[in-house]
N, CA, C and O atoms as a MOPAC input file, in Angstrom:
PM7 MOZYME 1SCF
protein

 N     -2.79700 1     0.89100 1    -1.79800 1
 C     -3.22500 1     0.28100 1    -3.03700 1
 C     -3.58700 1    -1.17300 1    -2.70900 1
 O     -2.89200 1    -1.84200 1    -1.94400 1
 N     -4.69000 1    -1.64800 1    -3.30500 1
 C     -5.17600 1    -2.99300 1    -2.99500 1
 C     -5.42600 1    -3.77300 1    -4.27600 1
 O     -5.77200 1    -3.21600 1    -5.31800 1
 N     -5.23600 1    -5.09400 1    -4.15800 1
 C     -5.63200 1    -6.02400 1    -5.21000 1
 C     -6.88100 1    -6.70900 1    -4.67000 1
 O     -6.81400 1    -7.48300 1    -3.71600 1
 N     -8.01000 1    -6.41900 1    -5.28500 1
 C     -9.30900 1    -6.90300 1    -4.79900 1
 C     -9.83300 1    -7.93700 1    -5.78300 1
 O    -10.03600 1    -7.63500 1    -6.95800 1
 N    -10.05000 1    -9.15400 1    -5.30500 1
 C    -10.47900 1   -10.24900 1    -6.16600 1
 C    -11.88800 1   -10.65100 1    -5.76900 1
 O    -12.11900 1   -11.19600 1    -4.68900 1
 N    -12.82800 1   -10.37000 1    -6.67000 1
 C    -14.23800 1   -10.69600 1    -6.46300 1
 C    -14.74800 1   -10.31400 1    -5.05800 1
 O    -15.37100 1   -11.10400 1    -4.35000 1
 N    -14.44600 1    -9.06500 1    -4.70500 1
 C    -14.95400 1    -8.50500 1    -3.46200 1
 C    -14.07200 1    -8.73400 1    -2.23300 1
 O    -14.36500 1    -8.20000 1    -1.16300 1
 N    -13.00600 1    -9.51000 1    -2.36400 1
 C    -12.10300 1    -9.77800 1    -1.23600 1
 C    -10.76200 1    -9.10200 1    -1.46500 1
 O    -10.18800 1    -9.20100 1    -2.54900 1
 N    -10.26200 1    -8.41300 1    -0.44000 1
 C     -8.94100 1    -7.82100 1    -0.54100 1
 C     -7.92500 1    -8.94900 1    -0.38700 1
 O     -7.86400 1    -9.60300 1     0.65400 1
 N     -7.13500 1    -9.17000 1    -1.42400 1
 C     -6.12600 1   -10.24300 1    -1.39700 1
 C     -4.80100 1    -9.67900 1    -0.91300 1
 O     -4.22800 1   -10.18100 1     0.05400 1
 N     -4.31200 1    -8.64000 1    -1.57700 1
 C     -3.05500 1    -8.01200 1    -1.19000 1
 C     -3.29200 1    -6.52100 1    -1.02400 1
 O     -4.11200 1    -5.91200 1    -1.71100 1
 N     -2.53900 1    -5.95500 1    -0.07900 1
 C     -2.59100 1    -4.50800 1     0.14200 1
 C     -1.16400 1    -3.98400 1     0.26500 1
 O     -0.36600 1    -4.49500 1     1.05100 1
 N     -0.86200 1    -2.97100 1    -0.51500 1
 C      0.45200 1    -2.32700 1    -0.44400 1
 C      0.36300 1    -1.13100 1     0.49200 1
 O     -0.49300 1    -0.26200 1     0.32700 1
 N      1.24700 1    -1.09800 1     1.46500 1
 C      1.31900 1     0.01800 1     2.41600 1
 C      2.51000 1     0.88900 1     2.00500 1
 O      3.65000 1     0.56900 1     2.34100 1
 N      2.26100 1     1.98200 1     1.28600 1
 C      3.36000 1     2.79300 1     0.74400 1
 C      4.31200 1     3.34000 1     1.80200 1
 O      5.52000 1     3.40200 1     1.56900 1
 N      3.78700 1     3.73900 1     2.96000 1
 C      4.62600 1     4.31300 1     3.99500 1
 C      5.66300 1     3.29800 1     4.49600 1
 O      6.78300 1     3.67400 1     4.84200 1
 N      5.29800 1     2.04700 1     4.53300 1
 C      6.19800 1     0.97500 1     5.00300 1
 C      6.87500 1     0.23700 1     3.85700 1
 O      7.77300 1    -0.57900 1     4.06700 1
 N      6.42400 1     0.54200 1     2.62700 1
 C      6.93500 1    -0.14600 1     1.41900 1
 C      6.86000 1    -1.66800 1     1.59200 1
 O      7.83500 1    -2.39100 1     1.38700 1
 N      5.68100 1    -2.11500 1     1.97100 1
 C      5.46300 1    -3.52900 1     2.18500 1
 C      4.08700 1    -3.94200 1     1.68000 1
 O      3.16900 1    -3.12600 1     1.59700 1
 N      3.95900 1    -5.22300 1     1.34500 1
 C      2.68600 1    -5.78700 1     0.90800 1
 C      2.23600 1    -6.77500 1     1.96000 1
 O      3.01400 1    -7.61500 1     2.41400 1
 N      0.97500 1    -6.67100 1     2.34700 1
 C      0.40300 1    -7.64400 1     3.27800 1
 C     -0.66800 1    -8.45100 1     2.55100 1
 O     -1.33900 1    -7.96300 1     1.64200 1
 N     -0.80200 1    -9.69000 1     2.97900 1
 C     -1.84700 1   -10.55200 1     2.41600 1
 C     -2.98700 1   -10.62200 1     3.43800 1
 O     -2.76200 1   -10.86400 1     4.62400 1
 N     -4.18200 1   -10.41200 1     2.96600 1
 C     -5.33900 1   -10.48100 1     3.84300 1
 C     -5.84000 1   -11.92400 1     3.93500 1
 O     -5.35300 1   -12.81300 1     3.23700 1
 N     -6.82100 1   -12.13300 1     4.81100 1
 C     -7.45000 1   -13.43900 1     4.98200 1
 C     -8.92900 1   -13.35500 1     4.66600 1
 O     -9.55500 1   -12.30600 1     4.81500 1
 N     -9.47200 1   -14.46800 1     4.23000 1
 C    -10.90900 1   -14.60900 1     3.98200 1
 C    -11.48700 1   -15.34300 1     5.18200 1
 O    -10.94000 1   -16.36200 1     5.60600 1
 N    -12.56200 1   -14.85000 1     5.72200 1
 C    -13.19500 1   -15.43300 1     6.91100 1
 C    -12.24400 1   -15.49800 1     8.09900 1
 O    -12.43900 1   -16.30300 1     9.01000 1
 N    -11.22100 1   -14.65600 1     8.09200 1
 C    -10.30100 1   -14.55100 1     9.20700 1
 C     -9.28200 1   -15.67200 1     9.33600 1
 O     -8.43600 1   -15.62800 1    10.22900 1
 N     -9.34300 1   -16.68900 1     8.45400 1
 C     -8.40100 1   -17.80500 1     8.59300 1
 C     -7.76000 1   -18.27500 1     7.29900 1
 O     -6.64200 1   -18.79000 1     7.32300 1
 N     -8.43700 1   -18.11100 1     6.17400 1
 C     -7.93200 1   -18.61100 1     4.88900 1
 C     -7.08400 1   -17.51600 1     4.25000 1
 O     -7.57600 1   -16.40900 1     4.03400 1
 N     -5.80400 1   -17.80800 1     3.94000 1
 C     -5.02500 1   -16.81100 1     3.20600 1
 C     -5.75500 1   -16.43800 1     1.91400 1
 O     -6.14000 1   -17.31500 1     1.14100 1
 N     -5.94200 1   -15.16000 1     1.68600 1
 C     -6.79400 1   -14.71000 1     0.59500 1
 C     -6.34700 1   -15.22900 1    -0.77200 1
 O     -7.18600 1   -15.54100 1    -1.61700 1
 N     -5.02900 1   -15.32400 1    -0.99700 1
 C     -4.56800 1   -15.81100 1    -2.30100 1
 C     -4.98200 1   -17.26600 1    -2.51400 1
 O     -5.31600 1   -17.65800 1    -3.63200 1
 N     -4.96300 1   -18.06200 1    -1.45400 1
 C     -5.37600 1   -19.48000 1    -1.55500 1
 C     -6.85100 1   -19.59900 1    -1.92600 1
 O     -7.27000 1   -20.62100 1    -2.47000 1
 N     -7.61800 1   -18.59800 1    -1.64500 1
 C     -9.06300 1   -18.59200 1    -1.89100 1
 C     -9.39400 1   -18.32500 1    -3.37000 1
 O    -10.49100 1   -18.64200 1    -3.83100 1
 N     -8.43700 1   -17.74000 1    -4.10600 1
 C     -8.69800 1   -17.29700 1    -5.47900 1
 C     -8.59800 1   -18.43300 1    -6.49500 1
 O     -7.68100 1   -19.25200 1    -6.44000 1
 N     -9.53600 1   -18.47000 1    -7.40300 1
 C     -9.51000 1   -19.34000 1    -8.57800 1
 C     -9.35000 1   -18.41600 1    -9.77300 1
 O    -10.31400 1   -17.77300 1   -10.18800 1
 N     -8.16200 1   -18.34000 1   -10.32600 1
 C     -7.85200 1   -17.32500 1   -11.32600 1
 C     -7.84500 1   -17.84900 1   -12.74900 1
 O     -7.58700 1   -19.02500 1   -13.00900 1
 N     -8.14000 1   -16.92500 1   -13.66500 1
 C     -8.01000 1   -17.17000 1   -15.10100 1
 C     -6.78700 1   -16.35800 1   -15.56400 1
 O     -6.30200 1   -15.51500 1   -14.81000 1
 N     -6.27900 1   -16.59200 1   -16.78400 1
 C     -5.07800 1   -15.86700 1   -17.23100 1
 C     -5.14000 1   -14.35800 1   -17.07900 1
 O     -4.14300 1   -13.75600 1   -16.67900 1
 N     -6.24300 1   -13.73000 1   -17.37300 1
 C     -6.36500 1   -12.26600 1   -17.24400 1
 C     -6.14600 1   -11.82500 1   -15.79000 1
 O     -5.57900 1   -10.76100 1   -15.54000 1
 N     -6.59800 1   -12.64600 1   -14.83800 1
 C     -6.40000 1   -12.31000 1   -13.40800 1
 C     -4.93400 1   -12.26800 1   -13.04900 1
 O     -4.50900 1   -11.40100 1   -12.28600 1
 N     -4.14600 1   -13.19700 1   -13.59100 1
 C     -2.70400 1   -13.20500 1   -13.31600 1
 C     -2.04900 1   -11.97200 1   -13.92100 1
 O     -1.11600 1   -11.42100 1   -13.33700 1
 N     -2.51700 1   -11.53700 1   -15.07100 1
 C     -1.99000 1   -10.32700 1   -15.68000 1
 C     -2.19600 1    -9.12900 1   -14.76200 1
 O     -1.28400 1    -8.32500 1   -14.56500 1
 N     -3.39600 1    -9.01400 1   -14.20400 1
 C     -3.68400 1    -7.91500 1   -13.29400 1
 C     -2.88900 1    -8.01400 1   -12.00600 1
 O     -2.47100 1    -6.99600 1   -11.45500 1
 N     -2.67300 1    -9.23800 1   -11.51700 1
 C     -1.85900 1    -9.43400 1   -10.31000 1
 C     -0.41400 1    -8.99700 1   -10.60600 1
 O      0.24100 1    -8.37800 1    -9.76700 1
 N      0.06700 1    -9.32900 1   -11.80900 1
 C      1.39800 1    -8.88800 1   -12.21000 1
 C      1.50200 1    -7.37300 1   -12.26600 1
 O      2.52100 1    -6.80400 1   -11.87300 1
 N      0.46800 1    -6.72600 1   -12.74400 1
 C      0.45400 1    -5.24300 1   -12.78700 1
 C      0.53100 1    -4.66900 1   -11.36500 1
 O      1.20100 1    -3.66400 1   -11.12900 1
 N     -0.15900 1    -5.31500 1   -10.43200 1
 C     -0.12800 1    -4.87500 1    -9.02600 1
 C      1.29300 1    -4.91000 1    -8.51200 1
 O      1.78900 1    -3.90800 1    -7.99600 1
 N      1.96600 1    -6.05700 1    -8.64500 1
 C      3.31400 1    -6.17900 1    -8.10100 1
 C      4.35300 1    -5.35900 1    -8.89200 1
 O      5.34700 1    -4.91200 1    -8.32100 1
 N      4.13000 1    -5.16400 1   -10.17700 1
 C      5.02500 1    -4.28500 1   -10.96100 1
 C      4.93000 1    -2.85900 1   -10.47000 1
 O      5.94000 1    -2.16400 1   -10.36200 1
 N      3.71100 1    -2.41400 1   -10.16800 1
 C      3.51100 1    -1.05600 1    -9.64500 1
 C      4.14900 1    -0.92100 1    -8.27100 1
 O      4.77300 1     0.09800 1    -7.97700 1
 N      4.00000 1    -1.94000 1    -7.42500 1
 C      4.64000 1    -1.92100 1    -6.08500 1
 C      6.15400 1    -1.81000 1    -6.25500 1
 O      6.79100 1    -0.99400 1    -5.59000 1
 N      6.72600 1    -2.61200 1    -7.12700 1
 C      8.17100 1    -2.60000 1    -7.36100 1
 C      8.64900 1    -1.21300 1    -7.81300 1
 O      9.63000 1    -0.68000 1    -7.29500 1
 N      7.93900 1    -0.64700 1    -8.78400 1
 C      8.33100 1     0.66000 1    -9.29000 1
 C      8.26600 1     1.71000 1    -8.18900 1
 O      9.14500 1     2.56800 1    -8.10600 1
 N      7.23800 1     1.65800 1    -7.34000 1
 C      7.09900 1     2.62500 1    -6.24600 1
 C      8.24400 1     2.46100 1    -5.24000 1
 O      8.83000 1     3.44900 1    -4.79900 1
 N      8.55500 1     1.23300 1    -4.88400 1
 C      9.63800 1     0.99100 1    -3.93500 1
 C     10.95600 1     1.48500 1    -4.49900 1
 O     11.80500 1     1.96600 1    -3.74800 1
 N     11.14500 1     1.37600 1    -5.80500 1
 C     12.38500 1     1.82600 1    -6.45000 1
 C     12.42700 1     3.34800 1    -6.65400 1
 O     13.40900 1     3.87400 1    -7.17800 1
 N     11.37500 1     4.04800 1    -6.24600 1
 C     11.36900 1     5.50700 1    -6.28100 1
 C     10.70400 1     6.12500 1    -7.49400 1
 O     10.69800 1     7.34600 1    -7.64700 1
 N     10.14500 1     5.29200 1    -8.35700 1
 C      9.46300 1     5.81200 1    -9.53700 1
 C      8.11300 1     6.38500 1    -9.11400 1
 O      7.45000 1     5.84800 1    -8.22700 1
 N      7.71100 1     7.49400 1    -9.76700 1
 C      6.38900 1     8.05100 1    -9.45200 1
 C      5.33400 1     7.28000 1   -10.24900 1
 O      5.30400 1     7.33300 1   -11.47900 1
 N      4.49200 1     6.58200 1    -9.54500 1
 C      3.42200 1     5.81300 1   -10.16800 1
 C      2.12100 1     6.06400 1    -9.40600 1
 O      2.13600 1     6.38600 1    -8.21800 1
 N      0.99800 1     5.91300 1   -10.10700 1
 C     -0.29800 1     6.04900 1    -9.44500 1
 C     -0.61000 1     4.75700 1    -8.70100 1
 O     -0.52000 1     3.67300 1    -9.27700 1
 N     -0.96600 1     4.86000 1    -7.45400 1
 C     -1.26000 1     3.69400 1    -6.63000 1
 C     -2.77300 1     3.47600 1    -6.59300 1
 O     -3.42100 1     3.71300 1    -5.57300 1
 N     -3.31700 1     3.02800 1    -7.70300 1
 C     -4.75000 1     2.76400 1    -7.81400 1
 C     -5.04300 1     1.31300 1    -7.46600 1
 O     -4.24900 1     0.41900 1    -7.76100 1
 N     -6.19300 1     1.09000 1    -6.83500 1
 C     -6.62500 1    -0.27400 1    -6.56500 1
 C     -6.84000 1    -1.01800 1    -7.87800 1
 O     -7.23200 1    -0.43000 1    -8.88600 1
 N     -6.57500 1    -2.32500 1    -7.84600 1
 C     -6.88000 1    -3.17900 1    -8.99000 1
 C     -7.99200 1    -4.12300 1    -8.53300 1
 O     -7.84700 1    -4.86300 1    -7.56000 1
 N     -9.09900 1    -4.07200 1    -9.26200 1
 C    -10.27100 1    -4.84400 1    -8.86000 1
 C    -10.64000 1    -5.86300 1    -9.94100 1
 O    -10.83000 1    -5.50500 1   -11.10300 1
 N    -10.73700 1    -7.11700 1    -9.55100 1
 C    -11.10300 1    -8.19100 1   -10.45700 1
 C    -12.53300 1    -8.58700 1   -10.13600 1
 O    -12.85600 1    -8.89500 1    -8.98900 1
 N    -13.38200 1    -8.57900 1   -11.14200 1
 C    -14.78700 1    -8.92600 1   -10.93600 1
 C    -15.02500 1   -10.30700 1   -11.31400 1
 O    -16.15300 1   -10.78900 1   -11.21200 1

């Protein structure tokens, strides 16, 4: 499952390892630092991490990508 912000993968959840990794933009900039967010974007980011938490805790949830345009 990925959190994709304006075409860049910011966070990726690896279900097999139950871990979240942060990607980089241009190979050096932490992807989250690259984002300029509005309130709705934070809501979607919260949904991403809530879904990750529920999955780690054993709840059956759909692991769909969240894409912010």
